[in-house]
C-alpha positions in Angstrom: 10.5 25.4 -24.7 13.7 25.8 -22.6 13.3 29.4 -21.3 13.3 30.6 -17.7 10.5 30.6 -15.1 7.1 31.8 -16.3 4.9 32.6 -13.2 1.6 32.9 -15.2 2.1 29.5 -16.8 3.1 28.0 -13.4 -0.1 29.2 -11.8 -2.2 27.9 -14.7 -0.5 24.5 -14.6 -0.8 24.2 -10.9 -4.5 25.1 -11.0 -5.1 22.5 -13.7 -3.2 19.8 -11.9 -5.1 20.5 -8.6 -8.5 20.5 -10.4 -7.5 17.2 -12.0 -6.5 15.8 -8.6 -9.7 16.8 -6.8 -12.3 16.6 -9.6 -10.8 14.0 -11.9 -10.2 14.1 -15.6 -13.2 12.2 -16.9 -16.9 12.2 -16.2 -17.9 10.2 -13.2 -14.4 10.2 -11.7 -14.4 9.5 -8.0 -10.8 10.7 -7.4 -11.8 13.8 -5.5 -14.6 12.1 -3.6 -12.1 9.4 -2.5 -9.6 11.9 -1.3 -12.3 14.0 0.5 -13.8 10.9 2.2 -10.4 9.8 3.2 -9.7 13.2 4.8 -12.9 13.1 6.7 -12.1 9.6 8.0 -8.6 10.8 9.0 -10.1 13.8 10.9 -12.6 11.6 12.7 -9.9 9.1 13.8 -7.5 11.9 14.7 -10.1 13.6 16.8 -11.2 10.5 18.7 -7.8 9.0 19.3 -6.2 12.4 19.9 -8.7 13.2 22.7 -7.8 9.9 24.4 -4.1 10.6 24.1 -4.4 14.2 25.3 -6.1 13.0 28.5 -3.2 10.7 29.4 0.1 12.1 27.9 2.3 15.1 28.4 3.2 17.3 25.4 6.3 15.5 24.1 4.8 12.0 24.3 1.5 13.3 22.9 3.4 14.8 19.9 5.2 11.5 19.2 2.1 9.3 19.5 0.2 11.8 17.4 2.9 12.0 14.7 2.9 8.2 14.5 -0.9 8.1 14.1 -0.8 10.8 11.4 1.9 8.8 9.5 -0.2 5.6 9.5 -3.5 7.4 8.5 -1.7 9.4 5.8 0.0 6.3 4.4 -3.3 4.5 4.2 -5.0 7.4 2.4 -2.3 8.4 0.0 -0.8 4.9 -0.4 1.1 4.4 -3.6 0.2 7.8 -4.9 2.5 9.4 -2.4 5.4 7.5 -3.8 4.7 8.9 -7.2 5.8 12.3 -5.9 9.3 11.2 -6.6 8.5 9.5 -9.9 11.6 9.9 -12.2 9.7 10.0 -15.5 8.2 13.3 -16.6 4.5 13.6 -16.4 3.1 12.7 -19.8 0.4 15.3 -19.5 3.0 18.1 -19.3 5.5 17.0 -21.9 3.8 18.6 -24.9 2.7 21.8 -23.2 4.1 25.2 -24.4 6.0 26.0 -21.2 9.6 26.1 -20.2 11.3 23.2 -18.5 11.7 25.4 -15.4 8.0 26.2 -15.3 7.1 22.5 -15.7 9.4 21.5 -12.9 8.1 24.3 -10.6 4.5 23.4 -11.3 5.1 19.7 -10.5 7.0 20.6 -7.3 4.2 22.9 -6.1 1.6 20.3 -7.1 3.5 17.6 -5.1 3.7 19.9 -2.1 0.0 20.8 -2.2 -0.9 17.1 -2.6 1.1 16.2 0.5 -0.5 19.0 2.6 -4.0 18.0 1.5 -3.4 14.3 2.2 -1.8 15.0 5.6 -3.9 17.8 7.1 -7.0 15.7 7.7 -5.2 13.7 10.4 -2.7 16.4 11.4 -5.0 19.3 12.2 -7.0 17.6 15.0 -3.7 16.3 16.6 -2.1 19.7 16.2 -4.8 21.3 18.3 -4.3 18.8 21.1 -0.5 19.2 20.9 -0.8 23.0 21.1 -3.0 22.8 24.2 -0.7 20.3 25.9 2.5 22.3 25.1 0.7 25.6 26.0 2.1 27.1 22.8 0.1 28.6 20.0 2.9 28.1 17.6 3.1 24.3 18.3 -0.1 23.7 16.3 1.0 25.1 12.9 4.4 23.6 13.5 2.9 20.2 14.0 1.0 20.4 10.7 4.1 21.5 8.9 6.2 18.8 10.5 3.6 16.2 9.7 3.6 17.3 6.0 7.4 17.2 6.0 7.2 13.6 7.4 4.9 12.6 4.6 7.1 14.2 2.0 10.2 12.4 3.4 8.3 9.1 3.4 7.1 9.6 -0.1 10.5 10.7 -1.5 12.4 7.9 0.3 10.1 5.1 -0.7 9.4 6.4 -4.2 13.1 7.1 -4.9 14.2 3.7 -3.6 11.6 2.0 -5.8 12.8 4.0 -8.8 16.4 2.8 -8.1 15.4 -0.8 -7.6 13.4 -1.0 -10.8 16.5 -0.3 -12.9 17.8 -3.9 -12.5 16.1 -7.2 -12.6 17.4 -8.2 -9.2 16.2 -5.0 -7.7 12.8 -5.3 -9.2 12.3 -8.5 -7.2 12.8 -6.5 -4.0 10.3 -3.7 -4.9 7.2 -5.4 -3.4 9.1 -6.3 -0.3 10.3 -2.7 0.3 6.8 -1.3 -0.3 5.0 -3.9 1.8 7.6 -3.7 4.5 7.4 0.1 4.9 3.6 -0.1 5.2 3.7 -3.0 7.6 6.1 -1.1 9.8 3.8 1.9 10.1 0.8 -0.3 10.9 2.8 -2.4 13.3 3.8 0.8 15.2 0.2 1.7 15.5 -1.0 -1.7 16.6 1.9 -2.2 19.1 1.0 1.2 20.6 -2.7 0.4 21.0 -1.9 -2.6 23.2 -0.3 -0.6 26.1 -2.7 2.3 25.7 -4.0 2.2 29.3 -0.4 2.6 30.5 1.2 4.3 27.6 3.4 6.7 29.5 5.2 3.9 31.4 5.5 1.9 28.2 7.1 4.8 26.3 9.5 5.5 29.2 10.6 1.9 29.2 11.3 1.9 25.5 12.6 5.5 25.3 15.8 4.6 23.4 13.9 2.8 20.7 11.3 5.5 20.4 13.9 8.2 20.1 15.4 6.4 17.1 12.1 6.5 15.2 11.4 9.2 12.6 8.1 10.0 14.3 10.1 11.4 17.3 12.3 13.5 15.0 9.4 15.3 13.3 7.3 15.5 16.5 10.2 17.4 18.1 10.0 20.0 15.3 6.6 21.0 16.7 7.9 21.6 20.2 10.9 23.8 19.3 9.1 26.9 20.5 7.7 25.3 23.7 10.6 25.0 26.2 12.7 22.8 23.9 15.2 20.6 25.7 18.5 19.3 24.2 16.7 16.0 23.4 14.1 17.8 21.4 16.7 19.9 19.5 18.7 16.8 18.7 15.7 14.9 17.4 14.6 17.9 15.4 18.1 18.1 13.8 17.7 14.4 12.8 14.4 15.3 11.2 16.0 18.1 9.2 18.8 15.7 8.1 16.2 13.2 7.0 14.5 15.8 4.8 17.8 16.7 3.2 18.8 13.1 2.7 15.4 12.2 1.1 15.6 15.1 -1.3 19.1 14.1 -2.3 18.0 10.5 -2.8 15.1 11.8 -5.0 17.5 13.9 -7.1 19.8 10.9 -7.5 16.9 8.6 -8.5 15.7 11.1 -11.1 19.1 11.5 -12.6 19.7 7.8 -12.9 16.3 7.1 -14.2 16.9 9.5 -17.1 19.8 7.2 -18.1 17.7 4.1 -17.7 17.4 2.0 -20.9 13.7 1.6 -20.4 11.2 -0.8 -18.9 11.9 -4.4 -18.4 9.3 -6.9 -19.5 8.4 -10.1 -17.8 10.9 -12.8 -18.6 10.2 -16.5 -19.1 10.5 -18.8 -16.0 9.9 -22.5 -15.4 6.7 -21.7 -13.4 5.4 -19.4 -16.1 6.0 -22.2 -18.7 4.0 -24.7 -16.6 1.1 -22.4 -16.0 1.0 -21.4 -19.6 0.7 -25.0 -20.7 -2.2 -25.4 -18.2 -3.9 -22.4 -19.8 -6.1 -23.2 -22.8 -5.6 -21.6 -26.2 -8.4 -19.1 -25.5 -7.0 -18.2 -22.1 -3.4 -17.5 -23.3 -4.2 -14.0 -24.7 -5.2 -12.5 -21.3 -2.6 -14.7 -19.5 0.3 -13.2 -21.5 -1.2 -9.8 -21.5 -1.6 -9.7 -17.7 2.0 -10.7 -17.1 3.3 -8.1 -19.5 1.0 -5.5 -17.9 2.3 -6.3 -14.4 5.9 -6.0 -15.5 5.4 -2.7 -17.4 3.5 -0.8 -14.7 6.3 0.6 -12.6 4.2 1.7 -9.7 2.3 -1.6 -9.3 4.7 -2.8 -6.5 4.1 0.4 -4.5 0.3 -0.1 -4.9 0.6 -3.5 -3.3 2.2 -2.1 -0.2 -0.8 -0.5 1.6 -3.0 -3.5 0.7 -0.8 -6.1 2.4 0.7 -3.8 5.1 -2.1 -4.5 7.6 -2.1 -8.4 7.4 1.7 -8.4 7.7 1.6 -6.1 10.7 -0.9 -8.5 12.3 1.7 -11.3 11.9 4.4 -9.1 13.4 2.1 -8.2 16.3 1.3 -11.9 16.9 4.9 -12.8 16.8 5.5 -10.3 19.6 3.0 -12.0 22.0 4.6 -13.6 25.0 2.1 -16.4 25.6 3.0 -19.3 23.2 -0.6 -20.6 23.0 -2.1 -17.2 22.4 0.6 -16.4 19.8 0.1 -19.7 17.9 -3.7 -19.3 17.7 -3.5 -15.6 16.8 -1.0 -16.1 14.0 -2.9 -19.1 12.6 -6.2 -17.0 12.4 -4.2 -14.1 10.9 -2.9 -16.3 8.1 -6.4 -17.1 6.9 -7.8 -13.6 7.5 -4.9 -12.1 5.4 -6.5 -13.8 2.4 -9.3 -11.2 2.6 -6.9 -8.7 1.0 -6.4 -10.7 -2.2 -9.5 -9.3 -4.0 -8.2 -5.8 -3.3 -4.8 -6.8 -4.8 -6.7 -8.1 -7.9 -8.1 -4.6 -8.3 -4.6 -3.4 -9.2 -5.2 -5.1 -12.6 -8.3 -2.9 -13.3 -6.4 0.3 -14.2 -3.4 1.0 -16.4 -1.8 3.8 -18.3 -2.0 1.4 -21.3 -5.7 1.0 -21.0 -6.3 1.9 -24.7 -4.5 -1.3 -25.6 -7.7 -3.2 -24.7 -9.0 -2.5 -28.2 -7.3 -5.8 -29.2 -9.7 -7.6 -26.9 -12.7 -5.6 -28.0 -12.2 -6.9 -31.6 -11.7 -10.5 -30.5 -14.3 -13.2 -31.4 -17.2 -13.4 -28.9 -16.4 -17.0 -27.8 -12.9 -15.9 -26.8 -14.2 -13.3 -24.4 -15.7 -15.9 -22.0 -12.2 -17.0 -21.1 -10.7 -13.6 -20.4 -11.0 -13.9 -16.6 -9.6 -17.4 -16.6 -6.4 -16.2 -18.2 -6.1 -13.5 -15.7 -6.7 -16.0 -12.9 -3.9 -18.3 -14.0 -1.5 -15.4 -14.5 -2.4 -14.1 -11.0 -1.3 -17.5 -9.6 2.3 -16.6 -10.8 2.7 -13.0 -9.7 0.2 -12.9 -6.8 -0.7 -16.2 -5.3 2.7 -17.9 -5.1 4.5 -14.9 -3.5 1.6 -14.2 -1.1 1.2 -17.8 0.1 5.0 -18.3 0.2 5.5 -15.2 2.4 2.6 -16.2 4.7 4.0 -19.7 5.2 7.5 -18.3 5.8 6.1 -16.1 8.5 4.3 -19.0 10.0 7.4 -21.2 10.0 9.4 -18.3 11.6 6.8 -17.8 14.4 5.3 -21.3 14.9 7.9 -23.6 13.5 8.4 -25.4 10.2 6.2 -28.4 11.3 3.2 -26.2 11.9 3.7 -24.4 8.5 4.0 -27.6 6.6 0.9 -29.1 8.2 -1.3 -26.1 7.3 0.3 -25.2 3.9 -2.2 -27.1 1.7 -5.3 -25.9 3.5 -4.0 -22.3 3.5 -3.1 -22.5 -0.2 -6.5 -24.0 -1.2 -8.4 -21.3 0.7 -6.2 -18.6 -0.9 -6.9 -20.0 -4.3 -10.6 -19.7 -3.8 -10.3 -16.1 -2.6 -8.1 -15.3 -5.5 -10.7 -16.7 -7.9 -13.3 -14.5 -6.2 -11.1 -11.5 -6.6 -10.6 -12.0 -10.3 -14.3 -12.5 -10.8 -15.0 -9.2 -9.1 -12.9 -7.3 -11.5 -15.0 -4.7 -13.3 -13.7 -5.7 -16.7 -12.8 -9.2 -18.1 -9.6 -7.7 -19.6 -6.5 -6.6 -17.6 -5.9 -2.8 -17.4 -9.0 -1.9 -19.3 -9.7 1.3 -17.3 -8.0 4.7 -17.2 -5.3 5.0 -14.4 -6.3 6.6 -11.1 -6.9 5.8 -7.5 -9.2 3.1 -6.4 -12.9 4.0 -6.4 -14.7 4.6 -3.1 -16.0 1.0 -3.0 -12.7 -0.6 -4.0 -12.4 -2.3 -0.6 -16.0 -3.2 -0.3 -16.5 -6.7 1.1 -13.1 -7.0 2.8 -14.6 -6.8 6.3 -17.3 -9.5 5.6 -14.8 -11.7 3.9 -12.4 -11.3 6.9 -15.1 -12.4 9.3 -15.8 -15.4 7.1 -12.1 -16.3 7.0 -11.9 -16.0 10.7 -14.4 -18.7 11.1 -12.6 -20.8 8.5 -9.4 -20.4 10.4 -10.9 -21.5 13.7 -12.5 -24.5 11.9 -9.3 -25.5 10.1 -7.2 -25.4 13.2 -9.6 -27.9 14.9 -10.0 -30.2 12.0 -6.5 -30.3 10.6 -4.3 -32.1 13.1 -2.7 -34.7 10.8 -1.2 -34.5 7.3 -4.1 -36.8 6.0 -6.6 -34.2 7.3 -4.7 -31.4 5.5 -4.7 -33.4 2.2 -8.5 -34.1 2.6 -9.2 -30.4 3.4 -7.3 -29.2 0.3 -8.8 -31.8 -1.9 -12.4 -30.9 -0.8 -11.8 -27.2 -1.3 -10.1 -27.7 -4.7 -12.9 -29.9 -6.0 -15.5 -27.3 -4.9 -13.5 -24.6 -6.7 -13.2 -26.7 -9.9 -17.0 -27.4 -9.8 -17.8 -23.7 -9.4 -15.4 -22.8 -12.3 -16.9 -25.5 -14.5 -20.4 -24.3 -13.9 -19.4 -20.7 -14.5 -17.7 -21.7 -17.8 -20.7 -23.7 -19.0 -23.1 -20.8 -18.2 -20.9 -18.4 -20.2 -21.1 -20.5 -23.4 
């Protein structure tokens, strides 16, 4: 249908979309529970940290610090789902409905706006109360919540639109994970770098006033203070925030227009590394090996979903690189390199869900003996698209901060440990077939085990830095870990037969 706006159908569509968002679309769905628990976590952190900031900061500095905190907490809660607000493709659930195009677009817009407000308010409301008291302005509270929602929308539109533009070309597709991870790492880095000078935050913010004024957090924080004795600085920053909103909306429209002209999805192309790994995969493993690589290349939001997972470890590396004491910096970065591996199992969970989940029927009809090798094929495919980029980026960060000699010395130990953690992550998948579950957010327990694994890897990092002081030690370490991994995999394969 191509008629005008239909208010009744818009209301019905919006209600259905919100019920789907909060309650899920299938029995046992944990989407709503995940969003609700995330909002409670946001509120608890916002209340605790906001109280500390309120005791030591005046209104403007409190609003800026609070807006930065809200940005980080919201990004961690919404993650890649926020980027889908600017998704260029039409929602498949709406395409066949008897409603006009204007009604469908309006319902999707209102749904996106409601989703942003729900995902932001958990952290924004506690901070808004503190900002209102500090500014002695009743209007500053609601304005802070609205400005925080606008900040989330700008972030979602900008990142989602940029991702939509990049995926149109093969060269741009290679940059998608970097853009997503870089944006998340920047947010977490801002939070971590602000925690360090917390006892003397006012002085630290005044010393870095020019840098802080250039950050988007300052622009949107200024919007909340427009009714509370606004200075020229606040008005200028608020104007930049309004300009950012207009620019992000224009970028989203451009991305949607270009995406409609796109020739379609690009599948994973052959490469020398893929050819080597495929030859190492057995005949029974090649089905899930090829299927996993095709799945990864077809899922257009998968790069965005990797961003929040690796944002924290990358931010740790940035924080360590900013340390002034060389000895402290070297040790901190070395431990962070090993601890970052704890996020690999969470990255493996990206393979559990797919919009093409019904394609798993081909595996359900496979011979029983072939099913035992499903995870092995996924594991070897994960080496190509997850292990190599992850270890390569970690070693590049190590070489940049500690020098190429240090990175080369610890490359093999780090790679061997990462391979073990990756194997653990693949084994923890709920299904031995890639993309076998309906699309949706991670379940409540998706990140279960990360903290314990991080503590274990911290000990491994301390042990490795003391043992590995010579290339021979590095080779011996990597050989021992690799032999242990091969033994575990062999025993697992024998038990499955």
